[in-house]
N, C-alpha and C positions, 0 to 999 in steps of 0.2 A: 440452562443445561449446557449450552455450547461452551460458555466460559469455563465451567467446571471441567469439562472434557479437555479443553485447551490447556488449562493449568496442569492437569494430570499428565497428559501426553508429553508436553514439552518441558515440564518441571518449572513452572512459573509461580510466583507469588504476587498478589495484588498490591499496588501502591497508588497513592494519589498523584495527580498530575497538575501542572500549572495551566492557568487560563491565558497567561500572557508572559512574554519574555523580553528582556532588554535587547533593543536593536543592536547595540554595540557588542553583544556577547558572541554573536555568531551561532547561537543555539537554535535559531529558527531554520526550518527546512526551506531551501530556496526553490524547490520543485524544478521547473525548467529555467529559472533565472529571470523570467519576465513578468511574473505575476505580482500584483500589488498586495502587500499584507495590510490588514486592518490595523491602523496605528492610532495611538492616542497618547496624551501626556497627562500625568496626574495633576490635579488642580493646583497643588502647592509646589509642583516641580515642573514648570513649563518647558524646561530644557531637556527633560528626560523623555525619550521616545520608547514606548512599549508597544510590542506587536502581538496580536493574537496569532498563535502559531498555525502554520499550514499542516504540520504534522510534528510528532515528537521524535523523529528519527535520531536527531543529534542529542536531544535532552536525555533520552533513555540511556544512551551510552554513557553519558556523564553520571546518570543516576546509578548505574551499576557500580561505577567507581565510588560514588558518594556513599552508597549503602554497603560497600565492600562485599558485594555478592560474589560468591566463589564460582570457579569454573564448573560448568554443568548445570548451573541454576540461572534463573532469569526473572524478569518482572513483567507484569501486564497491568495496563491501566485503562480507564475510560477516557478516551481523548475526545475533546470538543473543540472544534476549530471553525474558522471562516475562510472561505476562498472566494474573494470578490470577483476574480476573473475566470472562475470555473464555468463550464457549460451549465445551462439551466434547461434540463429536459426531463424525460421520463426516468432516467437513471442517475442524473446528476443534480446536486443541490448546492447552494451557497454555504450551507451548513454541513459540516463534516463530523460524523461520529464513528468511532471505530475502537476495536480492541487493539491498542498499541502495545506491542510486546518486544522484548529484547533479551537475549541470552548471552551470558559470558562463555566463550569457547577458548580452546587452546589454539595456539598458532597452527598446529598440525591439522586442525579441523577446517582450515580455510581451503576446502576442496569441494568438487561437485557431488561427491558421494555423501558428505555430511549434509550438504544442502538438500539433496534428494530425500535423505532419511527424515529430515525435519519437515519437509513438505508432506511426506506420507503421514507423519504424526498429526499435522494440522488437518489434513484431508480426512483422516480417520475420525476426528472430532466433528467435522462437517457431516460425514456420512452417518455417524451414529445419531447425530441430532435429527437429521431428516427421518431416519428409521423410527426414532421415538415419536416424532410428530405424526408419522403415518399410523403408528399403532394407537396413539391416543385420540387423534382427531380425524383420521381417515384420509389424510392427504396422500395422494398417490406418489410414492417415491420415484425419483428419476435418476438419482446419482448412482453410477456404477460402483462396485466394491473398490476398485483400484483406479488411481489416477495415472494418466499417460504423460510422459515427458517429451516435450517438443523443443528442438533447438531453433531459435529464430534465424540462425545462420543457414541451417538446412532448409527451413521453410522459405527463405528468400530465394534459394536456388531452385526449389521444387516449384514454386509459384512466383516467378520473377515479375509477371505482369499484373499481379494482384496487389491491392492495397493492404496495409497492415491489418485493418479491420476485416477485410475479406479473407485473409489467411486465417485469422482467429476463428472466423465463422466456419471455414472449411474443416479445420481440425476439431472444433468443438461439436459440430454436427456429427462428425464421424465417431469421436471417442466419448463425448458427453462430459468429460472432465479432463482437463489438461493443465500441466504446468509449463508455461511458455518461458523458456530460459533464454537469457541474454537480452536484457532490456536496457537501452542506452547506448551511446556511441554512434559512430557514423560508418557508412559503407564507403568503398573506395571512391565513389562519385560525389561524396560529400553530403548525401542525403542521410536521414536518420535510418539506422538499421531496422528499428521497429517502432520505438517510442522514445520520448525524452526522459532522461534521469539526471538529477543534479550530480556534480562531480564529487561531492564530499560525504555521501553516506553509502550507497551501494557500490560494490565493486563490479563494474561492467566491462573490464578489460582483461582480467586474468584468464589464461587459457584453461579450458576444461579438458578432461580426459577423453571426451567424445569428439574433440576437435574444434568445437566452437569456443567462443569467448564470453566471459561474464558469469559471475557467481550469484546471479539474481534472477528474478522472474515474477510472473503473475499466475495466480491460481484462477483459471477460467472454467466456467461450466456452461452447458447448453441450457438456455432458458426456453422451456417448451411453450410458454405463453407468448413471449416476445419473438421467439424463433430466431435467436441470435446468440452469439457468445456473450457471457455476462461475467464481469470481473468481480471476484469476491475478496481478493487479497493481493497485495504487492509486498514483496519481501526479498531478502537477500543477505548474503554474507557481506559485512561492511568493509570499507577500505582500511588497509593498513597504511602506515606512513608513506611507504614507497608508492603505493597505488594512488594515494591522495595527491601527492606531488605531480604524478604523471597526468591524472585526470583534471586537476586544476589547470595544468599547462595546456592540455588539449582544448579546454573550454575557455581559455583566456581569462581565468579567474584567479590569478596568482595573488591578488590583493587579499584574498580571504585568509592566507597564511598568517596574517597579522592579527586575526581575531582570536579571542580568548579560547574558544572551543578548539580551533584548529591548532593553536600552539600546544594545547594539552594533548592532542592526538600525536602531533609530530614529536613531542618530547617523551612519549611513551607513558604518559599518565593514564590515558584512557585504555581500557581493556579491548582485546579482540572480541568481536561480537557477531551475532546473526540476529536479524530482527525484521519486523514488518508490521503492517496494519491490516486488520480484517474489518471491513465496513459493517457496522451494526445495522444501519437501515437497509443497506444492500442485502445483507443476509436475511433480514426479515422480509424484504420484498421478494426475494427468491423463494424462501421457505413457504410463504403464504400465497405465492403465485399472484402477486399484485402487479397490475399493469404499469403503475406509476409510483415512483419513490415517495411522492407526496401522500400516498395512501397510508404510509407507515411512519411518516416523519413530518413534523410541523416545519414548513419552510416558506419561501416566497417563489412564485412562478408567474409566468406571463399571464396577466388577468384574462386576456382573450382565450388563452388555452384552458385556463381554469374553468371558464364558463362553458366552453365546448365540451370539456370532459364531464362537467356537471350535467349537461343536457343528455349525455350518453350514460348517465347513472354511474359515473366514476368520480366520486367525491374525494377531494384532497383535504387533509385534516385542517379544519379551521379556516379554509379559504372559500371565497364565493358564497359565504353564508351571512354576510352583513354589508 
């Protein structure tokens, strides 16, 4: 149901997605730039390096160009990836599954009002899905009708002594659903403003009309079972050529300009876009009020933790049973 609502609200069509990408293409998402991709070589081509993607942030933008998707329309796909260096806990897994979407926009749409309108469309799909589950299965709905927008710049000023996670918890406990704007980049003291973002997909430095910077953010909700903020989506308006050059410079990653994908963006081949990912297992974990992501997704977790959870009648799919 959620995917249908998402496609209807944001005007998306479904496409298939790659399971691996050529390392030399620059199509893989670099996340924070330190994570190791799962890499392999085809048997008959030992010199070729293929990577299981971290996300499809860059590939989707190319796909809009490849499929000649017009302005105002977009694509969504079932993404399957591996993140070898991700946390392994009750909300994180090595295996990543998400609704990965991307939409072709006009240059004039690169502003915070367009970003907010798109967030509202996605949140409406989340809200309607929970309402339908409540009606059919009796799950108590907890999402408010409207989502609240929070600037990370303002949050840092309001709670300067709190950690990023503590600030998220404060706002989510109060509002139950927030879009936390401005993810990526650093504060004047050199520390992360809120969280890390790669320099070559989201625009985290353009000024917003509210006074903050960054045309991106995270959809966060209050998880009543875990009693903490819970991320369902990361999204944003993507870099244009000028912003790409500036963010690569700030991150000391100028060598990426020589990669195929980056050349296509810099020469104007790739369209202006907005996009993001919505965690499928995360969404199921929240909607079903599960304590551990392993209750809705087959993965690998600390065997000792699996056994402890099993003893407490929290069984992770396929684990601790053989």
